[in-house]
N, C-alpha and C positions, 0 to 999 in steps of 0.2 A: 684365556691363554694361561698356561701354567709353566713354571720352571721348577727345577729340582735343586735343592741346596744340600750339599754333603757336609757333614760335620762329624767330629770325633768326640766320643765320650769315654772317659776312663772310669771303669768300675772294677773294683777288687783286683787290681794289678792287670787288668785286661783293657785293651783299647777296642771299643766297638765303633764301627763306622755306620752311620745312619744316613738315609736319604729322606728328606722331607719335601713334600709337595707344597709349593707356595703359589698362591694365586697372584697374578700380575694385576696391579691396579688399572682402572679405566684410562687414566692419563697415559700410562705406559703403553696400553693397547693403541692409543691414538698415535704415539710416536712410532710404534712398529708399523702401523698402516702407512704413515707418512714416509718412513724409510722405504717401504715397498714401492710406493708411488715414485719416489725419487729414483729408485733403481730402474723402474720401467721407463721413466722419462729422463734417462741419463744424459743423452746428447740432444740438444735442441737448437742448433744453429739454423736460422732461416737464411736461404740464399735466393736472391732475385735473379731469374734467368734473363739474359739479354732479350730485349723486346723486338729486335730487328730480325730474329729468326736465324742468326748465324749458326753454322754448323762447325763444330770444333773437332780436331783430332783428339780423342779422349784416351786416357790410360784405362786399363782394366783393373787398376788397383781398387780393391773393395773397401768402400766406406758407405755402407748402405744408407739410402735416403728415401724418404717418402716424397714422390713427385706429385704436385698438385696443379691441376688445371681446372678452369671453370667452364662447364658445358651447360648451356641453357639454364644458367643461374645456380647450378649445383656443382659442388666440388667433386672432382673425380680424382681418386688417390691411387697411386701405383708405386710399388717398391722398385727401385733401380739400384744398380751396382754402386753408382756414385753420382754426384751432382752434374758433372759434365755430360755423362750419358743421358741423364734425365732431361737436361735442357736440350741437347743436340738431337737425340733419337726420340725421346718421348714427347718433345715439344710441350713441356709443362711450363707453367707460369713462374713457379718457385718451388723450392725444396725445403724439407725439414729433415734434420739428421735422424737416422733410425728407420727401421721398417715401419710401414704404415700400420701393420697389425699391432704394434706396440702401444698405439694410442687408442683412446676411447673411440669406439666406432662412430659416435655422433659428433666427434670433434669437427668444428668448422675452423680451419686454421686462418690466422690473421695474415693477409697478404702484406708484404713489406710496405706497399704504398699507403696502407692505413696509418703508418707511423708519421706520415707527412700531413695528415688531415688536421685542419685548424679548428673545425667545429663539426658537431654532429646534429642530426635532426632530433626533435623532442619526441619522436614516435616512441610509444611505450610497448616494448616487446621484450620482456625480461630474459636476461641471459646470465649464464654463469661464465665468468671470464677466468680461465685457468692460467696461473703463472708458470713461467719456465723454471728450469732447475737453478737459476741464479738466485731465486728468491727462496730463502730458507724458512719454511713455515714450521710452527711448533705443533699444529694440529691439522688433521685432514678435515675438509679439503683445502688445498693450497689454491684458493680461488676467491673471487669477490663477485657479489651480485651487482649487476649493472642494468641500466634502463633499456639499452639495446646493444646490438653487436658493435656498432661504431664506437660507442662509449667504452666498451671492453677492449677493443683492438687498439685504441689510441693510448691506452695505459702502457707505460714502459714495462717490459718483461712479461706481458701477457702473450701467450703462444697461440691459444685457441679459445673458442667459446662453445658452449652447448646451450640449447634452448631451455628456458625455464629457470627455476631457482636452483641454487647449488645444493648438493647433498648436505644433509645435516651432519654435524660432528658426531663421532662415535662416543 
C-alpha cells in the first residue's frame, strides 16, 4: 500500500510542487485491514427471538438483520428487513444486525444461550473466536484461538466462530 505526500520546494524564486510516493509500513497495513473489518462488522447486536413462536405485528422499517436458525445441526442464515419480521415470519432462533452476506461465509454465530453456559466440554476441536465491534483490536484478526466452539462462545463479546486456527497477522 502506498500513499502520496505533496510538498513545496523553493528554487531560484520559484515554488515547485512535488509528489513523492511513500510506502506504508506493515503495521499501518494491519490497521488498514482492521479498519476495513470494523466497517464490515459495523453493527453486531444479537437478538434472541421468543421461543414460544409468537407472531407479532411488525413494522416495515428497514434495519436489516441476519436471521439464524439451526436445521439438522447446521446454521441456516437469511437476511430480513428487521428482527421482528425475522422472528415472526422467518421463524429464526436469533438475529444479528446486518445482512448475512456481510459476514464471513464460514461464520457460526454464537446463540445468546451460550452466554449462560457455566462449563464447556474438554473436546479438542480448534476454533477461531471472532470478537464483535465493541472490542477494539490493533491488529488483524480481531479473534482468539480456543479449544472448541463452546469455549469461544462463552467469552464476552465473541460474535461467531470459524473452524480451525485464526488467520495469521499480516
